[in-house]
Backbone as a ProteinNet text record, in pm:
[ID]
protein_1_A
[PRIMARY]
MTQKEIIEFEETNTGVIRLYLEGSFYKAYERSAFAFCTRIKDYKVLRKESKTLGRDILYVGFPMTALDRTLGNAMTRRVDEVVIDVVLSYPISESEFLQWRDAQEVEQASRALLSPYTKVIEKPPVYKTAYDILTQVILISGNISKNCQTPFGLRMKELSFRGCYLVRGLYDLKGEQRSRSIDEALPFYDELAFLLQLMKDSKQISLNSFALLSEQIISVSRQLSILQRKATGPVPAE
[TERTIARY]
1408.4	1268.5	1261.4	1186.7	1176.1	1074.3	1083.4	987.7	845.6	827.7	695	639.3	721.6	676.7	641.1	718.8	689.5	555	531.8	406	288.5	303.2	193.5	159	259.3	232.1	160.4	209.3	153.2	11.9	-25.7	-160.5	-268.7	-235.2	-334.1	-291.8	-184.3	-133.3	-220.5	-268.9	-347.6	-299.4	-209.5	-180.9	-40.2	55.5	193.7	263.7	373	469.3	583.5	596.6	701.3	827.1	936.2	1064.7	1159.1	1220.1	1315.3	1454.5	1550.8	1688.7	1751	1782.6	1844.3	1974.9	2086.2	2214.7	2225.7	2244.8	2254.9	2132.3	2022.7	1900	1781.2	1692.6	1561.4	1464.3	1381.9	1286.3	1146.8	1048	907.3	838.9	758.2	697.8	545.9	491.3	347.6	268.4	180	97.8	183.8	293	383.7	446.3	479	535.7	433.9	309	201.3	187.1	181.6	166	288.1	406.4	527.3	520.9	484.2	481.3	372.7	262.2	149.9	150.5	227.2	223.9	360.4	467.8	601.4	670.8	700.8	770.4	747.7	725.2	695.2	825	868.1	989.5	957.2	1060.5	1045.7	1015	911.3	869.9	948.8	1007.6	1083.7	1006.8	1059.9	989	1087.9	1043	1120.4	1024.1	1071.2	986.2	948.6	823.6	776.2	704.9	764.1	698.6	578.9	581.2	469.9	343.9	359.9	245	212.3	310.6	290.8	295.9	353.9	371.4	485.2	521	626.9	578.1	668.7	641.7	688.7	606.3	643.7	710.9	814	881.1	952.7	985	1067.8	1180.9	1289.5	1401.8	1481.3	1550	1635.8	1751.1	1863.9	1980.2	1950.7	2008.8	1988.1	2036.9	2135.5	2188.8	2088.4	1984.7	1885.3	1757	1759.8	1637.9	1574.2	1647.5	1590.4	1544.6	1624.8	1589	1464.1	1450.8	1337.5	1208	1213.4	1091.4	1051.5	1145.9	1112.2	1052.9	932.8	867.4	767.2	771	677.4	697.3	586.3	592.8	642.1	747.1	804.8	815.9	827.1	857.7	946.7	1045.7	1137.7	1083.6	1067.5	1018.4	1132.4	1245.2	1367.6	1483.7	1600.4	1718.8	1718.7	1633.3	1631.5	1494.7	1397	1261	1211.9	1159.8	1100.5	961.2	866	730	709	654.4	607	457.1	412.2	271.4	189.9	82	-2	-118	-155.3	-263.3	-401.1	-408.9	-535.6	-502	-594.1	-562.6	-533.5	-462.8	-439.1	-567.5	-613.2	-734.3	-701.2	-772.5	-748.7	-776.2	-886.9	-921.7	-820.6	-773.8	-674.3	-541.1	-506	-383	-390.4	-503.7	-518.1	-511.9	-573.6	-566.6	-422.8	-353	-212.7	-127.6	-149.4	-71.2	-98	-224.4	-257.4	-191.9	-190.1	-127.8	21.3	86	227.9	248	154.9	165.5	149.2	54	32.6	154.6	211.5	330.8	446.3	458.8	564.1	543.6	416.8	388.3	425.2	397.4	431.8	582.4	657.6	802.9	857	789.8	836.2	827.6	734.4	720.8	834.6	903.5	1013.6	1141.7	1145.4	1254.7	1309.8	1417.1	1467	1363.3	1255.3	1153.8	1037.6	1046.6	935.3	896.8	994.1	962.9	889.5	924.7	860.7	713.2	680.9	542.6	459.9	526	448.9	408.2	472.5	442.8	296.5	240.5	96.2	24.9	-58.6	-124.2	-203.8	-272.8	-354.1	-265.7	-146.6	-56	-1.9	29.8	77.1	-26.8	-152.8	-259	-276.8	-273.8	-287.5	-172.3	-53.4	63.8	52.7	1.3	-19	-120.2	-227	-326.9	-262.8	-184.5	-116.8	-28.7	50.9	141.4	64.8	-41.6	-116	-196.1	-248.6	-321.1	-226.2	-105.2	-6.7	21.2	33.9	65.8	-49.5	-170.5	-281.6	-328.6	-300.4	-344.7	-277.7	-161.2	-94.5	-171.8	-266	-345.6	-474.2	-505.1	-628.8	-611.9	-711.5	-702.9	-688.9	-639.5	-611.8	-737.2	-850	-970.9	-1024.8	-978.6	-1019.5	-907.6	-787.1	-673.6	-693.1	-748.9	-784	-935	-1006.2	-952.5	-945	-1001.6	-1024.6	-895.5	-804.7	-679.8	-598.3	-587.1	-511.7	-576.3	-708.2	-779.4	-759.4	-759.2	-736.5	-598.3	-497.5	-362.6	-355.8	-424	-425	-492.1	-606.1	-679	-599.3	-539.6	-464.4	-339.7	-276.2	-158	-196	-298.3	-336.5	-386.7	-463.2	-509.6	-393.7	-299.6	-183.5	-99.3	-81.8	1.3	-61.6	-193.8	-261.6	-250.1	-272.1	-265.1	-124	-25.1	114.7	142.2	76.4	104.1	12.2	-85.2	-184.1	-121.6	-19.9	34.2	124.4	142.5	214.8	118.8	-11.1	-112.4	-196.5	-260.3	-350.5	-475	-577.5	-698.7	-761.4	-792.6	-864.2	-784.6	-653.2	-570.8	-582.3	-576.1	-591.5	-731.6	-830.3	-968.4	-990.6	-932.9	-947.8	-879.1	-763.3	-693.5	-772.8	-834.3	-916.4	-1038	-1100.7	-1215.1	-1177	-1054.4	-1008.5	-975.2	-922.1	-877.9	-993.5	-1093.6	-1201.4	-1271.4	-1305.7	-1371.9	-1285.2	-1152.9	-1065.8	-1087.3	-1099	-1115.6	-1257.9	-1356.4	-1492.1	-1496.1	-1432.7	-1430.9	-1347.5	-1238.5	-1154.5	-1232.2	-1312.6	-1394.3	-1494.1	-1551.7	-1646.8	-1578.3	-1460.1	-1387.8	-1340.9	-1303.4	-1261.4	-1376.7	-1497.4	-1616	-1641.5	-1625.2	-1645.2	-1545	-1418.8	-1316	-1340.5	-1391	-1424	-1541.3	-1646.8	-1766	-1738.8	-1643.1	-1608	-1493.2	-1458.8	-1359.5	-1220.2	-1187.3	-1054.5	-956.3	-1008.9	-924.3	-989.7	-910.3	-962.1	-1042.4	-1121.9	-1201	-1110.5	-996.8	-903.7	-848.6	-807.7	-755.5	-863.2	-985	-1096	-1122.2	-1126.9	-1157.3	-1049.2	-923.8	-813.5	-812.9	-823.4	-820.3	-943.9	-1059.6	-1182.4	-1169.7	-1114.6	-1095.4	-1001.2	-896.4	-800	-859.2	-939	-1004	-1100.7	-1176.2	-1266.6	-1187.7	-1072.9	-988.6	-938.8	-891.2	-843.7	-957.3	-1072.5	-1186.9	-1228.5	-1226.8	-1265.5	-1164.6	-1036.1	-933.4	-936.8	-961.5	-971.4	-1091.8	-1202.1	-1321.3	-1296	-1221.2	-1186.7	-1097.2	-998	-910.2	-987.5	-1086.5	-1167.7	-1241.4	-1293.6	-1366.8	-1273.8	-1146.2	-1049.1	-952.7	-1000.2	-911.9	-851.1	-921.8	-870.9	-790	-784.4	-710	-574.4	-499.4	-366.8	-378.7	-272.6	-270.5	-288.4	-380.3	-401.9	-271.9	-248.9	-130.1	-144.1	-34.4	-39.7	-24.7
-1557.4	-1548.4	-1548.4	-1642.3	-1650	-1549.1	-1522.4	-1430.8	-1483.3	-1613.7	-1673.5	-1650.4	-1668	-1648.3	-1502.4	-1411.4	-1268.5	-1235.4	-1285.9	-1259.3	-1316.7	-1440.1	-1504.1	-1424.4	-1372.9	-1292.4	-1163.7	-1095.8	-965.7	-975.4	-1089.4	-1104.4	-1091.9	-1121.9	-1111.7	-1011.9	-940.4	-847	-722.5	-694.1	-572.2	-491.4	-548.9	-483.4	-435.1	-467.1	-428.2	-383.8	-311.1	-286.8	-383	-485.4	-585.1	-544.3	-530.7	-491.5	-611.1	-636.3	-746.3	-689.1	-737.5	-695.3	-778.1	-710.9	-776.8	-705.3	-772	-705.8	-597.2	-474.8	-362.4	-272.4	-322.2	-243.4	-315.6	-237.8	-287.8	-259.9	-360.3	-345.2	-384.8	-309.5	-339	-364.4	-469.8	-511.5	-493.3	-466.9	-466	-387.8	-451.3	-378.4	-307.9	-370.9	-306.4	-182	-189.7	-73.4	39.7	4.4	103.7	173.2	93	150.8	234.3	189.8	266.6	403	405.1	531.1	625.7	572.8	657.4	692.2	617.1	642	674.6	635.2	662.8	771	741.2	836.7	799.6	900	876.3	853.5	728.8	692.2	659.7	661.8	618.5	469.6	431.9	292.3	222.4	108.7	28.5	-99.1	-179.8	-302	-409.9	-534	-647.6	-751	-826.7	-924.3	-1038.8	-1081.4	-1195.7	-1294.5	-1411.4	-1514.9	-1572.7	-1566.3	-1616.4	-1535	-1401	-1312.9	-1292.6	-1311.1	-1280	-1131.2	-1056.6	-912.8	-870.2	-742.9	-694	-678.6	-701.3	-672.1	-530.4	-453.4	-317.6	-320.6	-237.7	-233.1	-100.1	-70.7	45.1	-4.8	68.4	27.2	145.3	124.1	227.8	159.5	227	165.7	123	11.5	-37.5	63.2	143.3	243.7	355.5	365.2	471.4	420.7	299.7	239.6	325.4	359.2	436.1	573.7	638.6	772.1	768.6	662.5	651.5	619.8	527.3	483.9	576.6	652.6	746	676	721.3	666.2	555.7	503.9	397.9	274.6	206.6	86.2	-30.4	-97.4	-207.9	-333.1	-445.9	-572.8	-655.1	-717.7	-796.4	-937.9	-980.5	-1115.2	-1215	-1182.5	-1261	-1167.9	-1222.7	-1138.5	-1054.6	-1089.3	-1012.2	-950.6	-971.5	-922	-837.8	-718.6	-629.6	-590.4	-592.7	-545.6	-409.2	-316.9	-189.8	-205.3	-198.2	-220.9	-97.1	-117.9	-7.3	17.5	140.9	176.5	149.2	137.7	99.4	18.3	-69.1	-167.4	-103	-176.7	-138.1	-160.6	-58.8	-68.6	-136.1	-243.2	-314.3	-226.2	-152.1	-67.5	44.1	104.4	211.3	156.2	34.9	-27.3	-51.3	-104.8	-133	-4.9	101.3	229.1	281.7	269	311.7	231.8	99.5	14	49.4	72.4	112.5	245.3	337.6	468	452.1	356.4	330.5	275.8	191.8	135.6	244.8	334.9	444.6	535.6	562.2	646.7	581.2	448.6	376.3	385.7	376.1	387.9	525.3	628.2	764.3	781.4	722.8	731.8	657.9	547.9	470	550.2	646.5	728.4	828.5	858.6	953.7	881	837	756.2	821.9	766.5	822.9	822	742.5	734	829.7	910.3	998.4	1089.9	1151.5	1244	1173.2	1046.2	971.2	950.6	911.7	879.5	1003.1	1116.4	1236.6	1312.7	1287.2	1366.1	1355.6	1235.3	1225	1206.8	1298.5	1287.4	1158.4	1112.8	992.4	870.6	867.6	755.3	758.5	877.9	889.3	834.4	869.1	821.2	671.1	618.8	474.3	398.7	454.9	391.6	393.9	502.7	514.3	410	390	288.4	150.5	119	-10.9	-33.4	66.9	53.9	29.6	104.7	92.8	-36.7	-82.8	-210.8	-324.2	-321.3	-423.7	-422.2	-304	-293	-338.2	-288.9	-323.4	-466.6	-526.2	-663.5	-759.5	-719	-802.6	-814.9	-724.5	-727.9	-807.6	-848.7	-923.4	-1066.8	-1118.6	-1253.5	-1358.7	-1475.8	-1580.8	-1625.1	-1630.5	-1678.4	-1578.3	-1451.7	-1351.8	-1320	-1364.6	-1334.2	-1394.6	-1517.7	-1581.7	-1599.6	-1540.5	-1471.1	-1318.8	-1261.3	-1117.2	-1035.5	-1068	-992.4	-1003.4	-1123.8	-1144.2	-1071	-1072.8	-1005.3	-854.4	-798.1	-654.7	-615.9	-697.1	-668	-680.9	-782.2	-801.3	-683.7	-640.5	-530.2	-400.7	-371.5	-246.3	-248.4	-366.1	-375.2	-359.9	-432.4	-426.4	-288.1	-224.8	-89.2	8.1	-0.7	89	68.1	-57.3	-86.3	-27.7	-36.6	21.9	174.5	234.4	380.5	429	350.6	386.2	413.8	339.1	354.5	449.1	509.8	593.4	710.8	770.4	893.2	868.1	739.9	706	671.2	675.4	637.4	757.5	746.6	851.5	788.9	871.7	832	704.2	614.2	492.2	400.4	399.5	314.8	358.4	489.4	539.5	511.5	529.8	505.9	360.7	266	124.1	91	149.8	124.4	177	293.8	349.4	261.7	213.2	123	-3.1	-49	-169.5	-141.2	-22.7	10	42.9	114	160.7	48.8	-65.3	-172	-227.7	-222.5	-269.6	-187.4	-56.7	30.3	21.5	-7.4	-29.8	-153.5	-261.2	-384.3	-366.3	-292.8	-267.1	-190.8	-93.7	-17.6	-108.9	-202.5	-297.5	-385.5	-439.3	-526.4	-448.4	-323.9	-240.4	-219.9	-196.9	-183.6	-312.5	-425.4	-554.7	-576	-541.6	-558.7	-467	-346.6	-255.8	-308.3	-354.5	-402.7	-530.6	-610.5	-733.8	-711.3	-582.3	-540.6	-598.3	-611.2	-657.4	-540.7	-421.8	-303	-192	-94.6	12.7	113.5	191.8	295.9	399.7	429.8	527.8	480.4	354	298.6	296.5	260	256.6	394.8	495.7	631.6	683.8	660.2	709.1	643.9	511	440.8	470.2	482.2	514	648.3	746.6	879.1	871.8	790.7	779.1	705.4	601.9	528.1	619.6	699.6	795.5	893.5	938.9	1032.9	972.9	847.7	782.1	767.1	721	702.2	833.8	941.5	1072.4	1119.4	1104.4	1147.2	1064.8	934.9	850.9	889.6	923.8	965.1	1094	1186.4	1311.1	1281.2	1195.2	1157.7	1084.9	1008.2	936.2	1033.2	1140.2	1238.9	1314.1	1316.7	1388.3	1291.3	1168.5	1063.7	1094.7	1169.6	1197.7	1327.3	1396.5	1522.7	1505.9	1613.8	1606.8	1580.3	1534.5	1512.7	1646.3	1656.7	1783.9	1836.3	1964	2026.7	2032.6	2015.5	2023	2166.2
1798.1	1756.7	1603.7	1546.7	1401.2	1348.9	1218.7	1156.8	1171.2	1156.9	1171	1310.2	1412.4	1550.8	1577.3	1520.8	1536	1473.4	1352	1281.8	1358.9	1406.3	1480.6	1606.2	1674.5	1793.5	1756.4	1652.5	1615.5	1560.4	1505.3	1450.1	1556.4	1681.5	1790.2	1897.6	1873.6	1973.4	1983.4	2101.5	2122.5	2242.6	2324.5	2452	2476.1	2385.9	2413.3	2284.8	2304.6	2198.2	2224.7	2142.4	2165.4	2089.4	2161.9	2105.9	2106.6	1990.3	1976.1	1955.3	2031.5	2014.6	1902.8	1793.3	1678.1	1648.6	1680.2	1667.8	1773.2	1727.8	1821.7	1814.6	1756.6	1742.7	1803.7	1866.6	1904.4	1790.6	1756.8	1646.9	1692.2	1641	1666.4	1533.2	1526.7	1400.6	1401.2	1282.6	1255.8	1360.2	1437.6	1534.4	1639.2	1677.5	1771.7	1709.6	1581	1511.4	1504.2	1476.2	1473.4	1608.4	1714.6	1848.5	1886	1846.7	1876.4	1809.1	1680.3	1605.1	1651.8	1701.8	1741.1	1890	1970.7	2114.9	2177.2	2110.1	2163.8	2082.5	1957.5	1872.3	1726.7	1643.5	1501.9	1425	1418.2	1346.4	1199.8	1117.5	978.1	975.9	899.9	891.9	781.2	815.4	720.4	689.5	598.7	560.3	520.6	539	491.3	433.5	337.4	268.7	361.7	354.1	432.2	340.2	320.5	240.6	315.2	447.4	527.1	504.3	504.1	483.6	336.6	250.3	108.9	83.2	175.7	161.6	253.1	247.6	333.6	477.9	573.5	714.6	742.6	811.2	850.1	986.8	1003.7	1133.8	1152.6	1277.3	1311.8	1400.9	1404.8	1487.2	1539.9	1652	1709.3	1782.4	1801.5	1865.9	2009.7	2050	2186.5	2290.3	2253.5	2346.5	2374.2	2287.4	2304.5	2369.8	2425.1	2479.4	2588.1	2690.2	2801.3	2755.6	2673.2	2624.4	2536.3	2457.1	2365.5	2438.7	2533.5	2602.8	2715.8	2770.5	2877.4	2997.9	3039.4	3158.2	3126.4	3005.3	2967.7	3054.9	3086.4	3168.7	3083	3127.3	3050.6	3136.1	3068.3	3135.1	3042.6	3097.9	3017.1	3002.1	2876.2	2847.6	2855.2	2794.4	2805.2	2774.4	2751.1	2735.4	2608.2	2511.5	2386.8	2356.5	2442.1	2415.2	2532.2	2499.3	2599.6	2554.1	2645.1	2617.5	2682	2603	2656.5	2677.9	2801.6	2834.3	2798.3	2723	2677.5	2773.4	2784.2	2876.8	2817.5	2684.8	2620.7	2495.8	2452.7	2347.2	2210.3	2128.7	1989.3	1911.2	1840.1	1758.8	1625.9	1594.3	1469.3	1348.6	1351.4	1236.8	1218	1328.1	1317.4	1267.5	1310.9	1262.3	1111.7	1064.2	921.5	838.8	887.2	816.9	812.9	924.3	930.5	833.6	831	741.6	595.9	560.7	423.5	389	486	461.4	433.2	501.1	475.4	335.2	289.2	154.4	49.3	72.2	-22	-25.8	93.8	99.4	25	39	-31.6	-182.1	-224.3	-367.2	-419	-339.2	-380.6	-391.3	-294.8	-301.7	-423.1	-459.6	-573.9	-703.2	-705.6	-826.1	-839.6	-729.1	-733.7	-772.6	-896.7	-948.3	-1073.7	-1132.9	-1258.7	-1370.1	-1353.4	-1457.4	-1433.6	-1328	-1293.2	-1408.7	-1474.5	-1583.3	-1696.1	-1719	-1826.3	-1796.9	-1671.8	-1641.5	-1609.1	-1584.1	-1554	-1679.4	-1792	-1911.5	-1952.6	-1979	-2002.9	-1869.1	-1827.1	-1696.2	-1678.3	-1783.3	-1768.7	-1742.8	-1800.6	-1776.4	-1633.6	-1584.9	-1446.3	-1349.3	-1370.8	-1281.9	-1294.2	-1416.8	-1438.4	-1372.9	-1381.5	-1320.8	-1168	-1114.6	-970.7	-922.5	-999.3	-965.5	-962.4	-1065.5	-1072.3	-949.6	-914.3	-800.6	-670.9	-649.5	-524.2	-517.5	-630.8	-631.8	-594.7	-648.1	-614	-464.2	-406.6	-264.4	-175	-200.8	-112	-131.7	-248.3	-271.4	-175	-121.3	-22.4	107.3	131.9	254.9	239.9	117.3	92.3	141.4	209.2	266.1	156.7	195.3	97.4	23.5	92.5	26.1	-75.9	-69.2	-168.2	-267.9	-236	-323.3	-461.8	-464.4	-590.5	-593.1	-690	-807.5	-795.1	-687.7	-687.4	-682.8	-589.8	-580.3	-708.3	-761.9	-886	-1002.9	-1004.9	-1114.1	-1107.1	-988.5	-973.9	-1026.9	-994.8	-1044.2	-1195.5	-1248	-1394.2	-1464.5	-1413.7	-1475.6	-1472.2	-1356.8	-1343.5	-1431.1	-1445.6	-1531.7	-1679.2	-1721.5	-1863.6	-1901.5	-1811.3	-1837.6	-1847.5	-1753.8	-1754.4	-1879.5	-1919.6	-2037	-2163	-2172.8	-2289	-2288.6	-2170.8	-2160.8	-2194.1	-2156.4	-2180.7	-2328.4	-2415.5	-2557.6	-2632.7	-2561.6	-2630.5	-2704.6	-2646.1	-2702.2	-2822.7	-2853.1	-2975.4	-3088.7	-3059	-3157.3	-3197.5	-3311.9	-3359.2	-3420.9	-3430.4	-3501.5	-3450.6	-3543.8	-3510.2	-3418.5	-3433.3	-3346.5	-3200	-3178.4	-3041.7	-2989.9	-3073.5	-3034.6	-2993.7	-3069.1	-3036.1	-2903.3	-2879.3	-2753.1	-2634.1	-2650.2	-2542.6	-2517.8	-2627.5	-2614.4	-2537.8	-2554.6	-2487	-2340.4	-2312	-2176.6	-2082.2	-2130.8	-2042.6	-1965.1	-2028.3	-1951	-1838.1	-1854.6	-1747.8	-1621.1	-1637.1	-1519.8	-1464	-1549.1	-1499.2	-1409.3	-1455.8	-1376.2	-1249.5	-1261.7	-1144.7	-1038	-1079.8	-985.2	-913.7	-987.9	-928.1	-823.4	-858.1	-764.6	-641.8	-663	-551.2	-453	-506	-421.4	-343.6	-410.4	-346.2	-233.3	-257.2	-154.9	-34.3	-61.8	48.7	129.9	62.6	132.1	211.1	164.6	236.8	335	356.4	456	428.6	300.8	262.6	249	222.8	214.4	297.5	335.6	420.9	339.3	410	345.8	280	342.9	285.1	151.4	145.6	20.5	-86	-46.1	-141.4	-199.1	-112	-157.7	-251.7	-216.9	-298.8	-435.9	-439.5	-567.5	-651.8	-587.4	-661.3	-731.8	-662	-721.5	-841.9	-829.3	-938.7	-1058	-1032.5	-1141.4	-1216.4	-1143.1	-1207	-1291.5	-1240	-1313.5	-1443.7	-1440.1	-1562.2	-1662.7	-1615.8	-1706.4	-1770.6	-1691.9	-1744.2	-1850.2	-1819	-1913.6	-2041.9	-2028.5	-2147.6	-2233.1	-2167.3	-2241.8	-2319.4	-2258.9	-2328.7	-2448.4	-2428.5	-2539.6	-2649.3	-2609.1	-2707.1	-2798.2	-2739.3	-2820.6	-2914.3	-2880	-2963.6	-3031.6	-3051.2	-3101.1	-3236.3	-3316.4	-3450.6	-3454.5	-3339.1	-3333.9	-3270.7	-3252.2	-3189.5	-3040.1	-2978.7	-2834.9	-2764.9	-2668.4	-2597.8	-2536.9	-2554.8	-2496.3	-2345.6	-2271.2	-2123.8	-2078.1
[MASK]
++++++++++++++++++++++++++++++++++++++++++++++++++++++++++++++++++++++++++++++++++++++++++++++++++++++++++++++++++++++++++++++++++++++++++++++++++++++++++++++++++++++++++++++++++++++++++++++++++++++++++++++++++++++++++++++++++++++++++++++

């Protein structure tokens, strides 16, 4: 089974958890992974790159030797020698799947912050928040449909990157230089907030992602406004 065939099946899958035997592991992808985690067992969600989707594919896996123990009394049917379907008693909800997938992206972004560079980005709070926005925009933009990816998805990534890059250097500047950088950064977050609202209203991103990013954008704008008022003074002590 090719990656393309797996994706095509999962895009319309609402009734089964499809398990593929790959090597010595059974794996469930995308909607099947969601249903597995919410109805069978909450496994750690993994990911692999997909050029077809333009984003990572989410999946879970377990050893083939644990098949009976893992599935228990679930109703199954064998599709072929390497594919098994777990029949679901009620359909997979598209909205719940999308919320789950977004939650996995946010969790991945949070884990990405726990790196050797964490101390660097945590020192100035406004930079940490701006960096978090950049990371999450990159992740959720992969879920935006092709007809909205250009220009809206690309523009969101550009705005979040340019804003974060400007904020990154604020603490090395003083007086008028810092004030000019803040003046340049603030409109980026205003436009980003507008595009985020548009993506939410056109159902390109989930309500959870919208709420989280909106709160962070407001936080960055508020912190920048405070720094702007104190542009000629010392950096506020933490």
